[in-house]
C-alpha positions in Angstrom: 90.3 -59.5 -70.5 88.2 -57.7 -72.7 89.3 -53.9 -72.6 85.7 -52.8 -72.4 84.6 -55.0 -69.8 86.0 -56.4 -66.5 85.2 -60.6 -66.1 86.9 -62.3 -63.2 88.1 -66.2 -63.3 87.5 -68.7 -61.5 90.7 -68.1 -59.6 90.2 -64.8 -58.7 86.6 -65.1 -57.4 88.3 -68.0 -54.8 90.4 -65.2 -53.6 87.7 -62.3 -54.1 85.7 -64.2 -51.7 88.2 -65.2 -49.2 88.7 -60.9 -48.9 86.4 -60.5 -44.9 83.7 -62.8 -43.4 81.1 -60.0 -44.2 77.9 -61.4 -45.9 76.9 -61.0 -49.4 73.9 -59.1 -50.8 71.8 -61.1 -53.7 73.0 -61.0 -57.0 73.2 -58.1 -59.5 73.1 -59.3 -62.6 74.1 -56.4 -65.4 73.4 -56.5 -69.2 76.8 -57.1 -71.0 76.0 -54.7 -73.8 78.3 -51.4 -73.8 80.6 -50.7 -71.4 79.6 -52.4 -68.1 81.4 -49.7 -65.0 81.8 -53.0 -62.5 83.3 -56.0 -62.3 81.3 -58.9 -63.6 81.7 -62.6 -63.5 80.9 -65.1 -65.8 77.4 -64.9 -64.8 77.7 -61.3 -66.1 76.9 -61.0 -62.3 78.1 -57.4 -60.2 81.6 -58.8 -57.9 81.7 -57.5 -54.6 84.1 -56.9 -51.8 84.1 -58.3 -48.3 82.2 -55.0 -47.3 79.4 -55.8 -50.0 80.7 -52.9 -52.3 80.5 -53.4 -56.1 83.9 -53.5 -57.5 84.5 -50.3 -59.5 85.8 -50.3 -63.1 89.0 -48.0 -64.5 86.1 -47.0 -66.9 83.4 -46.6 -64.3 81.6 -43.0 -64.8 78.2 -41.9 -63.3 76.7 -41.8 -66.3 77.9 -45.6 -67.3 76.1 -46.4 -63.6 73.2 -44.7 -64.8 73.0 -46.1 -68.9 73.9 -49.8 -67.7 70.3 -51.7 -66.7 70.2 -54.3 -64.1 66.8 -55.7 -65.0 64.7 -53.0 -65.7 66.3 -50.5 -63.6 70.5 -48.9 -63.5 72.7 -50.9 -61.9 73.8 -47.4 -59.7 70.6 -48.3 -58.3 72.0 -51.5 -56.3 75.8 -50.4 -56.0 76.1 -46.3 -55.9 72.3 -44.8 -55.8 74.0 -41.5 -54.6 74.8 -40.9 -58.5 71.1 -42.2 -59.8 67.6 -40.2 -58.9 65.2 -42.6 -56.9 63.1 -41.8 -59.8 65.2 -44.1 -61.8 65.2 -46.6 -59.3 62.0 -47.9 -59.5 60.7 -50.5 -62.2 59.4 -49.3 -65.1 55.6 -50.2 -64.5 56.1 -49.0 -61.1 56.8 -45.5 -63.2 54.2 -45.9 -65.7 51.1 -46.6 -62.6 52.6 -43.5 -61.0 52.5 -41.4 -63.9 49.4 -42.5 -65.0 46.5 -39.6 -64.5 44.1 -39.8 -61.7 41.2 -41.5 -63.0 38.5 -38.7 -62.5 36.2 -39.0 -59.9 32.2 -40.2 -60.9 30.0 -37.4 -61.7 27.8 -36.9 -59.1 24.1 -38.2 -60.2 21.8 -35.1 -60.1 19.6 -34.6 -57.6 15.8 -35.4 -58.6 13.2 -32.8 -58.9 9.9 -32.3 -57.6 9.1 -29.0 -59.5 5.9 -28.7 -61.4 3.9 -26.1 -62.4 0.5 -25.7 -62.3 -2.2 -22.9 -64.2 -6.0 -21.9 -62.9 -7.7 -21.8 -66.4 -10.8 -23.6 -68.0 -13.6 -23.8 -66.0 -11.3 -22.8 -63.2 -11.0 -19.2 -64.0 -11.5 -16.4 -62.4 -15.3 -14.7 -62.8 -15.0 -11.4 -64.7 -14.0 -8.4 -62.1 -13.7 -10.9 -59.5 -10.5 -12.7 -57.2 -12.3 -15.9 -55.6 -11.8 -19.0 -56.0 -14.4 -21.4 -57.6 -15.2 -24.4 -56.7 -13.8 -26.3 -59.8 -10.4 -23.8 -58.4 -10.5 -25.4 -55.1 -10.7 -28.3 -56.5 -8.2 -28.3 -59.1 -5.4 -27.0 -57.0 -6.6 -30.0 -54.2 -5.4 -32.2 -57.1 -3.2 -30.2 -59.2 -0.8 -28.7 -56.1 -1.7 -30.3 -52.5 -2.0 -33.6 -54.5 1.6 -33.4 -55.9 3.7 -32.1 -52.7 3.7 -35.5 -51.1 6.2 -36.6 -53.7 8.3 -33.8 -52.3 11.5 -34.1 -49.9 10.8 -30.7 -49.1 9.0 -27.6 -50.4 11.5 -25.0 -51.4 9.9 -22.3 -53.2 6.0 -22.0 -54.5 5.4 -18.6 -56.8 2.3 -17.7 -57.2 1.3 -15.2 -60.1 -2.3 -13.7 -60.7 -3.0 -12.5 -64.2 -6.7 -10.3 -65.2 -7.5 -9.9 -68.7 -7.1 -6.4 -71.2 -10.5 -4.8 -69.7 -9.9 -2.1 -67.7 -7.1 0.4 -66.7 -3.5 -1.2 -65.8 -3.8 -0.2 -62.0 -6.9 -1.3 -62.0 -5.9 -4.8 -63.5 -2.6 -5.0 -61.3 -4.7 -4.7 -58.1 -6.6 -7.0 -58.9 -4.2 -9.7 -60.6 -2.4 -9.0 -56.8 -5.7 -10.4 -55.3 -6.3 -13.3 -57.5 -2.5 -14.5 -56.5 -3.3 -13.8 -52.8 -6.8 -15.8 -52.6 -4.4 -18.9 -54.5 -1.9 -18.0 -51.4 -4.5 -18.5 -48.8 -6.0 -22.0 -49.7 -2.7 -23.5 -50.1 -1.5 -22.5 -46.4 -4.9 -23.1 -45.5 -4.1 -26.8 -46.5 -1.1 -27.1 -44.8 1.6 -25.6 -47.4 4.3 -22.9 -45.2 3.8 -19.5 -45.8 7.5 -18.2 -45.2 8.3 -20.3 -49.4 5.6 -18.9 -50.6 5.9 -15.8 -52.7 2.8 -13.9 -54.8 2.7 -11.8 -57.6 0.7 -9.5 -59.9 1.1 -10.1 -63.8 -1.6 -7.6 -64.3 -2.8 -7.5 -68.1 0.9 -8.0 -69.2 0.6 -11.5 -70.3 -2.7 -12.9 -72.1 -3.0 -15.9 -73.5 -5.5 -15.6 -76.1 -6.3 -12.4 -78.0 -10.2 -11.4 -79.2 -12.1 -9.0 -81.2 -13.1 -5.4 -79.7 -16.4 -6.4 -82.4 -17.6 -8.9 -79.9 -20.4 -7.6 -78.1 -19.5 -7.4 -74.2 -20.7 -10.0 -73.0 -19.3 -12.3 -75.4 -15.6 -10.6 -75.6 -15.9 -10.9 -71.7 -16.2 -14.7 -72.0 -13.9 -14.6 -74.7 -10.9 -12.9 -72.6 -12.0 -15.5 -69.8 -8.2 -18.3 -70.5 -6.2 -14.5 -69.0 -8.2 -14.5 -65.8 -5.8 -17.4 -64.4 -3.1 -17.6 -61.6 -0.2 -20.2 -62.4 1.8 -22.0 -59.5 5.3 -22.6 -59.6 6.4 -25.2 -56.8 10.3 -26.0 -56.4 11.8 -28.7 -54.8 14.3 -32.3 -53.8 12.0 -35.4 -54.8 11.7 -37.8 -51.4 
């Protein structure tokens, strides 16, 4: 008999088979390399008692029972589960799946928006020293603002900002810019835009978009500064 491994002869196997009447479980085939800590037969199958217990050799140790393989797992997983961790008794393929990081969830698609901005400019600007919407300005609001609101599932914010040219004092132009913003607000609420989503503000003469030479005559200067007499409308909300 090999001193490193214990193999049973046919006669010995017959003797063991006659011990006990308990049915045997499935065969446990081991890798015969190294120091096998259980008695094995000529087929490298662990020999069991009539009580279905694996026969240990005299050199059995917990380490040897863990190191010797029965397929993909230690033989102890079949014979002595109490000496090996449960994590070592799963097949390598299953352990790899368990260890693999979970796939990151796909990022949620960004919600579509119907945000847009409109400026009453060109022939839609306000007359000098006035806060009255021109016919062209009203048509522009109908087309560029009211017409686009149909693309919104909801309107969450409408910010209306009035502006003036630089002629006159800061305080006077501040009040005039606020009146221009209010004129636009009144028109939009009259068209069905909810007042509670509208905010108005006046920028006075602080944000000009065109500069003109003071050497121009009064009439020419007023005409030149016309682009500064404007209102901007900024709409925000989710798209349909």
